[in-house]
C-alpha positions in Angstrom: -16.2 10.2 -21.1 -13.4 8.2 -22.6 -12.8 8.6 -26.4 -10.6 5.7 -27.6 -8.7 6.1 -30.9 -7.4 2.9 -32.5 -4.1 2.7 -34.5 -3.3 2.4 -38.1 -5.1 -0.5 -39.8 -6.9 -1.2 -36.6 -10.5 -0.9 -35.4 -12.7 -0.7 -32.3 -12.3 -4.4 -32.1 -8.6 -4.1 -31.0 -7.4 -5.9 -27.9 -6.9 -2.8 -25.8 -10.1 -1.2 -26.9 -12.1 -4.3 -26.1 -10.6 -4.6 -22.6 -11.2 -0.9 -21.8 -14.8 -1.1 -23.2 -15.5 -4.1 -21.0 -14.0 -2.3 -18.0 -16.3 0.6 -18.6 -19.3 -1.7 -18.9 -18.3 -3.5 -15.6 -18.3 -0.1 -13.9 -21.7 0.8 -15.3 -20.2 3.5 -17.5 -20.8 2.0 -21.0 -22.6 5.2 -22.0 -19.4 7.1 -21.3 -17.3 5.0 -23.7 -16.9 6.2 -27.3 -14.7 4.3 -29.8 -15.4 5.1 -33.5 -14.0 3.5 -36.5 -11.6 6.2 -37.8 -11.4 7.1 -41.5 -8.1 6.7 -43.2 -7.7 10.5 -43.8 -6.1 12.0 -40.6 -7.9 15.3 -41.2 -11.3 13.5 -41.4 -10.4 11.3 -38.4 -9.6 14.4 -36.3 -12.8 16.2 -37.5 -14.8 13.2 -36.4 -13.2 13.1 -33.0 -13.8 16.9 -32.5 -17.4 16.4 -33.6 -17.9 13.6 -31.0 -16.4 15.7 -28.2 -18.6 18.8 -29.2 -21.7 16.6 -29.3 -20.9 15.4 -25.7 -20.4 19.0 -24.6 -23.7 20.1 -26.1 -25.4 17.2 -24.3 -24.5 19.2 -21.2 -22.6 18.9 -18.0 -19.2 17.9 -19.3 -16.0 19.9 -18.5 -13.3 18.6 -20.7 -10.5 19.2 -18.2 -12.3 17.1 -15.6 -14.6 14.7 -17.5 -12.9 13.9 -20.8 -10.0 11.5 -21.5 -8.8 10.7 -25.0 -7.0 7.4 -25.2 -5.0 6.2 -28.3 -2.7 3.5 -29.5 0.1 4.1 -32.0 -1.3 6.5 -34.6 -4.3 6.9 -32.3 -1.9 8.1 -29.7 -0.8 10.9 -32.0 -4.4 11.9 -32.6 -5.1 11.7 -28.9 -2.2 14.1 -28.3 -3.6 16.6 -30.9 -7.0 16.4 -29.2 -5.7 16.7 -25.6 -3.7 19.8 -26.4 -6.8 21.4 -28.0 -9.3 20.4 -25.3 -6.8 20.6 -22.3 -8.0 17.2 -21.1 -6.3 14.0 -19.9 -4.8 11.6 -22.4 -3.7 7.9 -22.3 -1.2 7.2 -25.0 0.0 3.7 -25.7 3.1 3.3 -27.9 2.1 6.5 -29.6 3.5 7.7 -32.9 5.5 10.8 -32.1 6.6 11.9 -35.6 3.6 10.9 -37.6 4.4 12.5 -41.0 7.8 10.9 -40.9 6.7 7.4 -39.8 3.5 7.1 -41.9 5.2 8.3 -45.1 6.4 4.8 -45.5 2.8 3.5 -45.4 1.5 5.2 -48.5 -0.3 2.7 -50.6 -3.0 0.0 -50.3 -3.5 -1.9 -47.0 -6.0 -4.3 -45.5 -7.6 -3.9 -42.0 -6.4 -6.1 -39.2 -9.9 -7.2 -38.1 -11.8 -7.4 -41.4 -9.4 -7.8 -44.4 -11.2 -4.8 -45.9 -8.9 -2.9 -48.2 -8.1 0.8 -47.9 -5.8 3.4 -49.4 -3.4 5.6 -47.5 -2.8 8.5 -49.8 0.2 10.8 -50.1 -1.8 13.8 -49.0 -2.6 12.0 -45.7 1.1 12.5 -44.8 0.6 16.2 -45.3 -2.5 16.2 -43.1 -0.5 14.5 -40.4 2.2 17.2 -40.6 -0.4 20.0 -40.6 -2.0 18.8 -37.4 1.2 18.4 -35.4 1.0 20.2 -32.0 4.5 19.7 -30.6 5.5 18.4 -27.2 2.7 18.4 -24.6 2.3 21.7 -22.7 1.3 19.8 -19.6 2.8 16.3 -19.7 1.4 15.5 -16.3 -2.0 15.2 -17.9 -0.6 12.3 -20.0 -0.4 8.6 -19.0 2.2 7.0 -21.3 2.6 3.2 -21.8 5.8 2.8 -23.9 7.1 -0.7 -24.5 10.8 -1.3 -24.8 10.0 -4.3 -26.9 8.0 -2.2 -29.5 9.0 -3.6 -32.9 7.6 -0.7 -34.8 8.4 2.5 -33.0 11.1 3.9 -30.7 10.2 3.8 -27.0 13.0 6.3 -26.4 11.4 8.9 -28.6 8.1 8.4 -26.7 9.7 8.7 -23.3 11.6 11.9 -24.4 8.6 13.5 -26.1 6.3 13.0 -23.1 8.9 13.7 -20.5 7.2 14.5 -17.2 4.3 12.1 -18.0 2.6 9.7 -15.7 2.6 6.0 -16.6 5.2 3.3 -17.3 8.0 2.3 -19.5 7.5 -1.4 -20.0 10.4 -3.8 -20.1 9.8 -6.1 -23.1 6.1 -6.3 -24.3 5.4 -5.3 -27.9 3.8 -2.7 -30.2 0.3 -4.0 -29.5 1.0 -4.3 -25.7 -0.2 -7.9 -25.6 0.1 -7.9 -21.8 -2.2 -4.8 -21.5 -4.5 -6.6 -19.1 -1.7 -6.2 -16.4 -1.9 -2.4 -16.7 -5.6 -2.0 -17.2 -6.5 -1.1 -13.6 -4.1 1.8 -13.4 -4.9 3.0 -17.0 -8.6 3.0 -16.1 -8.0 4.8 -12.8 -6.1 7.6 -14.6 -8.6 7.8 -17.5 -11.5 8.2 -15.0 -9.6 10.7 -12.9 -9.4 8.4 -9.9 -6.1 8.9 -8.0 -4.5 5.5 -7.3 -1.0 6.4 -6.5 0.5 4.7 -9.6 3.1 6.7 -11.6 
């Protein structure tokens, strides 16, 4: 199962989520793709993700270490890291937020969603929730596939590369925060996410 977590102000309609969902469908694995709309509250977002994972475990036959990958972009990458450390599963993190409480403290207030213009509030207590769920550096960075773009206009790729040192994946020359050239890396991302060795590092 791949559990995909979108970024701040984003949705399951994001470019990367859409490409990965289509790839899963093409492989006949649409039933193994889970991509919820996350609530604004980080605590509630993580509770929802843990619930979805627990539901899949109860359905039977899933070993998180072998059968689960959490994938996340930006803030979703932070959530994915929290979940991967708890469930000891693979993670794909794409331009992930490393220091979420610090970086999201500047976002307190009212925002609109990228894909719907729907308004939502990011409350001051959400920054505390982000701080409370911090898990530190990955205990097993080799279980992580990192895409970090040097052209990220929002976050520091150097922080990502340092935080996930020992990771699999790529540091991208150029690109941008949304990784608008993600289609170039989709095959190797999917191979890692599905636990298929393809020799790419």
